[in-house]
C-alpha positions in Angstrom: 114.2 146.7 91.8 116.8 145.2 94.0 116.7 142.8 97.0 117.3 144.8 100.2 116.0 143.3 103.4 115.5 139.8 104.9 113.4 138.7 107.8 113.2 135.1 109.1 110.3 133.5 111.0 110.9 130.2 112.7 107.3 129.1 113.5 106.2 126.3 115.8 102.8 125.1 114.6 100.4 124.3 117.4 99.0 120.8 117.9 98.4 118.6 115.9 101.7 120.0 114.4 101.6 118.2 111.1 104.3 119.5 108.9 107.2 119.2 111.4 108.3 120.8 114.6 108.8 124.2 113.0 108.6 126.0 109.7 111.1 128.5 108.4 109.4 131.3 106.5 111.5 134.0 104.9 110.4 137.5 104.0 112.3 139.5 101.4 111.7 143.2 100.7 113.0 145.1 97.7 114.4 148.6 97.7 111.0 149.8 96.3 109.0 148.1 99.0 107.7 144.9 97.2 107.5 142.0 99.6 107.9 138.3 98.8 107.6 135.2 101.0 109.4 131.8 100.7 109.9 128.7 102.9 113.1 126.7 103.6 112.6 123.0 104.0 115.9 122.1 105.6 116.5 120.1 108.7 120.2 119.1 108.9 121.1 121.7 111.5 119.2 123.4 114.3 116.9 126.4 113.7 119.3 129.0 114.9 122.2 127.6 112.9 119.8 127.5 109.9 118.9 131.1 110.5 122.6 132.0 110.2 123.0 130.0 107.0 120.0 131.7 105.4 121.4 135.1 106.4 124.8 134.3 105.0 123.4 133.0 101.7 121.3 136.1 101.3 124.0 138.6 102.2 126.7 136.8 100.2 124.8 135.9 97.0 121.6 137.8 96.7 121.4 141.2 98.5 121.5 144.0 96.0 120.5 141.7 93.1 117.4 141.9 91.0 114.9 139.2 92.2 114.5 138.3 88.5 118.0 136.9 88.4 117.2 133.5 90.0 119.4 131.5 87.6 122.4 133.7 88.3 121.9 133.6 92.0 121.4 129.8 91.9 124.7 129.4 90.1 126.5 131.5 92.6 125.1 129.5 95.6 125.6 126.2 93.9 129.3 126.9 93.3 130.0 128.7 96.6 133.1 127.8 98.4 134.4 125.7 95.5 131.6 123.1 95.8 129.7 122.8 92.5 127.6 120.0 93.9 124.3 119.6 95.8 124.4 120.7 99.4 121.1 120.2 101.2 121.6 122.8 103.9 122.8 125.6 101.7 120.3 124.7 99.0 117.6 124.6 101.6 118.4 128.1 102.5 118.5 129.3 98.9 115.3 127.5 98.0 113.2 129.5 100.4 114.8 132.7 99.3 114.4 131.9 95.7 110.7 131.2 96.2 110.4 134.6 97.7 112.0 136.1 94.6 109.2 134.6 92.4 106.6 136.0 94.8 108.2 139.4 94.4 108.5 139.2 90.6 104.9 138.1 90.3 103.6 140.9 92.4 105.7 143.5 90.6 104.3 142.2 87.2 100.8 141.7 88.5 100.8 138.1 87.4 100.6 134.7 89.3 103.8 132.7 89.4 102.4 129.9 87.3 101.9 132.4 84.5 105.6 133.2 84.6 106.5 129.5 84.3 104.9 129.0 80.9 101.2 129.4 81.9 98.6 127.2 83.5 98.4 123.7 82.1 96.3 122.1 85.0 93.2 123.9 86.0 92.5 121.6 88.9 95.5 120.2 90.7 94.9 116.7 92.1 95.9 116.6 95.7 96.6 113.8 98.2 97.1 113.7 102.0 98.6 111.5 104.6 96.3 109.6 106.8 96.4 111.6 110.1 94.8 110.6 113.4 91.9 112.4 115.0 92.6 114.3 118.2 93.5 112.2 121.2 94.4 108.9 119.5 97.9 109.7 118.2 99.9 106.8 119.6 97.5 104.0 118.8 96.6 105.3 115.3 99.9 104.5 113.7 99.6 100.8 114.3 95.8 100.4 113.7 94.7 99.3 110.2 91.1 99.9 111.2 91.7 103.5 112.3 93.7 104.1 109.1 90.9 102.8 107.0 88.4 105.1 108.7 90.7 108.0 108.1 91.0 107.1 104.4 87.2 107.0 104.1 87.0 110.5 105.6 89.4 111.8 103.0 87.6 110.0 100.1 84.3 111.5 101.3 86.0 114.9 101.2 86.9 114.3 97.6 90.5 113.0 97.8 91.4 110.3 95.2 94.7 109.3 96.8 95.8 108.6 100.4 99.3 108.0 101.8 100.4 106.0 104.8 103.6 104.5 106.2 103.2 101.6 108.6 106.5 99.8 107.7 108.3 100.7 110.9 110.6 103.5 112.0 113.2 105.2 110.0 116.5 105.0 111.8 120.1 106.2 111.6 120.8 102.6 110.7 119.8 103.2 107.0 119.3 100.0 105.1 117.9 97.1 107.1 115.6 94.2 106.6 112.0 94.7 107.5 110.8 92.6 110.4 108.0 90.1 109.9 106.0 92.4 112.2 106.5 95.3 109.9 105.6 93.3 106.8 102.5 91.9 108.4 101.3 95.3 109.6 101.9 96.8 106.2 99.9 94.1 104.5 97.0 94.6 107.0 97.1 98.4 106.4 96.9 97.9 102.7 94.1 95.4 102.9 92.0 97.4 105.3 92.4 100.6 103.3 91.8 99.0 100.0 88.7 97.3 101.2 87.4 100.6 102.7 88.0 102.8 99.6 88.0 100.1 96.9 88.6 101.9 93.6 87.8 105.4 94.8 91.3 106.2 95.8 94.9 105.2 95.0 97.0 103.9 97.8 100.4 105.6 98.3 102.7 103.5 100.3 105.3 105.5 102.1 108.6 104.4 103.5 111.6 106.6 104.5 114.6 104.9 102.9 115.0 102.4 105.7 115.4 99.2 103.8 118.1 97.2 102.0 117.2 96.4 98.3 116.4 92.8 99.3 114.3 94.0 102.2 112.4 96.5 100.1 111.7 93.9 97.4 110.4 91.4 100.1 108.0 94.1 101.3 107.0 95.2 97.8 106.1 91.6 96.8 103.8 91.3 99.9 102.0 94.5 98.8 101.6 94.1 95.1 98.2 92.4 95.3 96.8 95.7 96.7 98.0 97.7 93.7 99.6 100.7 95.4 100.2 103.7 93.0 103.7 104.1 94.5 106.4 102.7 96.8 108.0 105.8 98.2 111.8 105.9 98.9 112.2 102.2 99.6 116.0 102.5 100.2 118.3 105.3 101.3 117.9 108.1 98.8 121.6 108.5 97.9 121.8 104.8 96.7 120.3 105.2 93.2 121.6 101.8 92.0 119.9 100.1 94.9 116.7 102.0 94.2 116.9 100.9 90.6 117.2 97.3 91.7 114.0 97.6 93.7 112.2 99.3 90.7 113.2 96.5 88.4 111.9 93.9 90.9 108.4 95.2 91.6 105.3 96.2 89.6 104.7 99.0 92.1 106.1 102.3 90.7 108.9 103.7 92.8 108.7 107.3 93.9 111.5 109.5 95.5 112.6 113.0 96.0 111.8 114.5 99.4 115.4 114.4 100.5 117.0 115.2 97.1 118.2 118.6 96.1 118.8 120.2 92.6 118.4 118.7 89.2 121.7 117.0 89.4 120.4 114.5 92.0 117.1 114.0 90.3 118.9 113.4 87.0 120.9 110.6 88.6 117.7 108.9 89.6 116.2 109.1 86.2 119.4 107.9 84.4 119.5 104.9 86.6 115.9 104.0 86.1 115.4 104.2 89.9 112.1 106.0 89.9 109.4 107.3 87.5 107.6 109.4 90.0 109.7 112.4 91.3 108.7 114.2 94.5 110.7 117.5 94.8 110.1 119.6 97.9 110.7 123.1 96.5 111.9 124.4 99.8 114.9 122.0 99.5 115.2 121.1 95.8 116.5 124.5 94.7 113.4 126.6 94.5 110.7 127.0 91.8 113.0 127.4 88.8 115.0 124.4 89.7 111.7 122.5 90.2 110.8 123.5 86.7 114.1 122.0 85.4 113.4 118.8 87.3 109.9 118.5 85.7 111.4 119.0 82.3 114.0 116.3 83.0 111.3 114.0 84.2 109.2 114.6 81.1 112.1 113.5 78.9 112.3 110.2 80.8 108.6 109.6 80.8 108.3 110.3 84.5 105.7 112.2 86.5 106.1 114.8 89.2 104.3 114.8 92.6 105.6 117.7 94.7 106.2 116.7 98.3 105.1 118.6 101.4 106.0 118.2 105.0 106.3 121.8 105.9 104.2 124.9 106.1 101.8 126.5 103.6 104.3 128.8 101.8 106.2 125.8 100.3 102.8 124.3 99.6 101.9 127.5 97.5 105.2 127.2 95.6 104.6 123.5 94.9 101.1 124.3 93.6 102.3 127.0 91.2 104.8 124.6 89.7 102.1 121.9 89.6 99.8 124.2 87.7 102.4 124.8 85.0 103.7 121.3 84.2 102.1 118.7 81.8 103.6 115.7 83.6 102.0 116.4 87.0 100.7 113.4 88.9 99.4 115.1 92.0 100.6 117.3 94.9 100.8 116.6 98.6 98.7 118.8 100.9 98.3 119.2 104.6 95.1 120.6 105.9 95.2 122.1 109.4 93.6 125.2 110.8 97.0 126.7 111.4 98.2 126.1 107.8 95.1 127.8 106.6 95.3 130.7 109.0 98.9 131.5 108.3 98.1 132.3 104.7 94.7 133.8 105.6 92.9 131.1 103.6 94.6 132.1 100.4 94.5 128.6 98.9 91.9 125.9 99.6 91.4 122.3 98.8 87.9 121.7 97.4 86.8 118.2 96.4 90.3 116.9 96.7 91.9 119.4 94.3 93.1 123.0 94.2 92.4 125.6 91.5 94.8 128.5 91.8 93.6 132.0 91.3 95.2 134.6 89.1 96.3 136.7 92.2 99.8 138.0 91.7 102.9 136.2 93.0 102.1 133.1 95.1 98.6 134.4 95.7 98.9 134.3 99.5 99.3 136.8 102.3 101.3 135.6 105.3 99.8 136.6 108.7 103.0 137.9 110.3 101.3 138.6 113.6 100.3 135.0 113.8 103.8 133.9 112.8 105.4 136.0 115.6 102.9 134.7 118.1 104.1 131.1 117.5 107.9 131.2 117.7 109.9 128.0 117.9 112.1 128.2 121.0 113.6 124.8 121.1 116.8 123.4 119.5 115.6 120.1 118.0 115.5 119.4 114.3 112.5 119.8 112.1 112.5 116.0 111.7 114.6 113.4 113.6 115.5 109.8 112.9 115.2 107.1 115.5 118.6 106.2 117.0 117.6 102.8 118.4 117.9 100.0 115.8 114.7 98.3 114.6 113.3 95.5 116.6 112.7 91.9 115.4 111.4 90.5 118.6 108.3 92.8 118.9 106.4 95.3 116.9 108.2 98.5 115.9 106.5 101.7 116.8 106.5 104.7 114.4 104.4 107.7 115.1 104.9 109.8 112.0 106.5 113.2 112.0 105.1 114.5 115.3 105.3 112.0 118.2 102.5 111.8 120.7 104.6 113.0 123.6 105.0 116.3 121.8 101.2 116.6 121.4 100.9 116.4 125.2 103.1 119.5 125.5 106.7 118.2 125.0 109.3 119.7 122.8 
């Protein structure tokens, strides 16, 4: 069984569009006709440039190989061009292709991916979700503690035991700034309103996007500690592990990071520095499922837990969940529930009562609706996620509308 053919789908999810402007799904087919799907979570270049990277990685390092040789192929890609270091774009391409290999191997063996990773450890995988606005109130939702509290109650009533939100202002290309007093005040009001609404029924997951200096992050953390969040996510730029460690030492809130990291090398640096004890690999960027397994083993050795990150489509979600099912140091897994996520994998995985129980269906246990994928092509040239270029304001409230701004909901691109 050898890898033969590659097809790439660049999909634009319809409104509300949670998960980014587009998702990159790859389809691999072997010479004996076995099909596997993966997802690339990479956003450093435009979609057409990314398509070319994926095609090059596959043709150069994977075509004609057995899909079982994921470690061999990883080593080839990691070392390509005399690099031997993490590259988020190339690893993003490989990650999706590697996930597809696991889907193929599972289908060929008639076994689910989690069984190939050491077997199921977690029957029910605890899930969490961002607080997302109801239709029609996108812009005002992001600065309304009351609306956030209502959204949290809806999730708790659906069975979720953890909710994430990020009211601390925009993430900008000016990485590392002091939060404004507006941002601190709004963050406190969000935490207070949500904590009062859910009380002890759900953990609060406080999200930031690497936008603060260590001193700024510590100021913000001190203001939030009374509400006992379960984590403070990526408080400083993700490449500054010493700064993150400084924050971790200064607050009682556990620090979490990993969405923008790739390969075990970067996660190991975080663990060695004591910068975080909750790791959030996104398997479509971190190196794939096998690299995710390595990251989980490293985390276990340092007494850390894993909470796979998701801001993408449902194929990466499926990969995250199979890893989550097989590791003893799982904390929880992020999920995004939209009708389009569900339809694209034909309802193959469902959240019930705030958790997922994976079946024993072979591979990833999903079937991608290729007709639906082809019916929703992304035809723009923007990035999956984009950072604000204007610096943060200190004379007025900052506005941050999450990963899909309201003007795009109205039909923009």
